[in-house]
Phi, psi and omega in degrees: 000144172260150187306122180246132185229126175295130175253117176299339183285323176263347186060040179215164182258112190252145171294136188271126171222120184284161185300318179249125184306134170079358174234147188233125175258110186235123177240135177236129174296119181268198188271154170269127197264080181231358176196180183282152182278141181258180179306325182295319182294315182301329178298310177308311189293314186289324177304308196274343167295308179301317172303317176296309175310314184284327180288324173302325181284341164287355183097000182285144165277110188257125178252097191255121180234130177227130190261170165250126163272113179245019165212128172193188171297320175289329180294313181293323180295315178291320176303327176291324177294326178266001184058041181223166183285159186299312186303316177299316183295319183295320177296323181291321180279336168298322175293325187287316183307304190299316179297321186280321187261345169306319177298346185276001175079027179291134169284149183282132170296164175294320172234151168233070185292157175246148186298319184298337179276006190226030181294316181299314184288326177302305181302310177302326179291314180292327182291322171307320185282329170301310196288321173284002180073022181260353179216165185210154177268143181218100184069236177262008181253160172234138190236145168270135184268100177293329184291337181280353184250097187302341187267011189288130185101358190282344178273320181275350179057053178206155181283157185302323178296320187282336177287330179283334180296119179090344177284151171291098180244127190286121184279135173209121182298347180278345183285145175278337179205140196299332186275354180288143184239149184289131171266327182215127188249122177301146181299142172252165181291137185079354176262149180296143182221153175232144172303141175206173172291352182251011184104169177305136179181198176217158187284148170290160181301308188299320184292338176304308189287319182299314177306305190294309190303309184291329181295320187258334184240355181105165183287340167236126176239164178289313186226121165250124179238166181170178181281156183299330180289351173271349184307312177222139351278350198298298185298324176303310183292324177296314175307314181296306184291330186276312178284330169300330179280311187267339184077004177240165176300136177285294181231142195270326173228141176246120182248132176229123174273148181295176179282148157277132186233153179236121188052045170074359177255141189302135177279122179205163181280328179296333178270348180067017184247052190234153170241128182285159174304316184299319178297315182291326180287342177278357179235343179224156178279157189303324182292320180294322169304314185290312181305319183300321185286336180260350181297344179241158174298138184299340185269350185261172175293153176228112180275134190251137162199161181297326175301316172291336173282327167303311173298332177288319182292319175303319182301312184298320182294329173304302182304297178305324173303312188288321177296319183294323181291318172309303179307322191291348183269000183295142176276123183300132180068011180286132183278130188294137177295149181301329181214136170278145171304147180249188181296135182093343173286144177282163183297163177308149184307137173090355182269121178216178183053229188296323178309308181297317179303315173305308180301312177300320183298316176286322181296331182259001185298313184302319176297315194281333174291318176306310179302319174298304177303327174288347171271067176062048173053051187280083185286335180294311175301318178304315185286329180295325181287324173307314187283335171294329177284317177305311181306312172300323171296312183288329168302311184296320176296328178285331176290320177302314176303316180296322186271351187048040176284141175264188180299138175231174174305329182280322188283329175298315176298318183296322183293321183297314182296322179290316174301318178287325178287317177287334168307309175304319188287318182303321183292332181274304190281337182082008174234170183066024181258359183273161175286128182310314180309309184297311174306312183293334172288338176080012179244028177294133168283150173302136181278121178266077184302318178298321180300315180306308184294339177285321186291320174304321173295315180298309182299318178309313182292324177295314176296324185285333168271016170065022175274072188285338179290323175293319179307312179295323177301324183289310178305318185283328178296317183293314172322309180302324180273001182088009184255119185256128177270151172228110187272124183249186187285342189237326179203168180260130177252169175215159178208174175272137174243185179300337184286346185302127183309132183082359177293134180263356184288000000 
């Protein structure tokens, strides 16, 4: 099966073909940094991390950019409440975001641009829209004219007036039409401001993402993602201003993850019905939260409760419990075979009945997970395939227990196949990457994936500069932590090996 992705723009599941063969340009709207991030933010971050991981596993070179919105009305309001500068507030919550999200095992995007670092690009884009007749100056503000963009509403699939009915529209007598939105806001007393051709002021929210995406990925990108709450007006407005300026399609695929809900109501700060990532990680390990977030299909709602987190932990315990028992069946000192049988190959000689069922389920698991993920990143189905295999393994283990059999060449092969298979699945889903005994003891330290990725990048730079001593120092230091590097022709990957502290394998 080829990769098929649901496109909010076409409202269909379309075969994916990037604009440039082998390369994917992906922009995801990040958080507005005025407070601690909640579980809804975590879902968006994890969803697009899994998409990033899976597309890389298919061999794509993924240029992934995720922004920080570091200036807007909420930031200005909160900075005033705390009595600090907006820059200090934004920096405080960017660091908090990193502290809270690094334990979730997120791979680092190539860039994490900030709106305030792109004022020149924002001003240039607004000037282009004014010159093209799509924007106008009203007092010290600049507005985009939605009536002058014929395609307005194509993402939401509704007419302009219908979209605005019931929506929160900012009333402003300087607007030509109520639905026009601000590209530039003239400075108000006490607010931060930057110089512009229209006087001091600051950018509107929507123009920030258009400027950052096009600056770093080009005028047409492959994938633009974010939460469902951003579909209108944020993403609709991004399309309008970006395509009005360039005359080209802005994003070829639009992906939106569903809401995290509590009692069927969207989790949000405005409603006060939210739990921060920090609160959850004080009660559950990061892998439990990550597993919970990928246990449902990304486009649907995900109802949050602590009971469901407990169920997620119990589900992981089932998988890790089976893997721990399999590992215990390894033959001490037994040399690994040069090649393990693959999907479609017969099980090892002498395996029959439940033993053959367990082997065949394991041997085909990677392909079944890949097929599930190729169907619009269906993590729920992928996880279901994992549990089918765990069930087959447990049936075999029960037979072993009844016969009180010890390790054999077959059980050793099965253990090795299980480790290799789950390592590969863990690379895609970002879970099941821990040593089973460590997880089951419940004393595992969070994995700082971003730190590991930074050290790998530093090592690559050292090797390029022929500083082999530093490169070896980084490799050996990571090995001491149980992180093993594998140098490939195009990139260096990493995994946990037997040297990891606390590893029971």
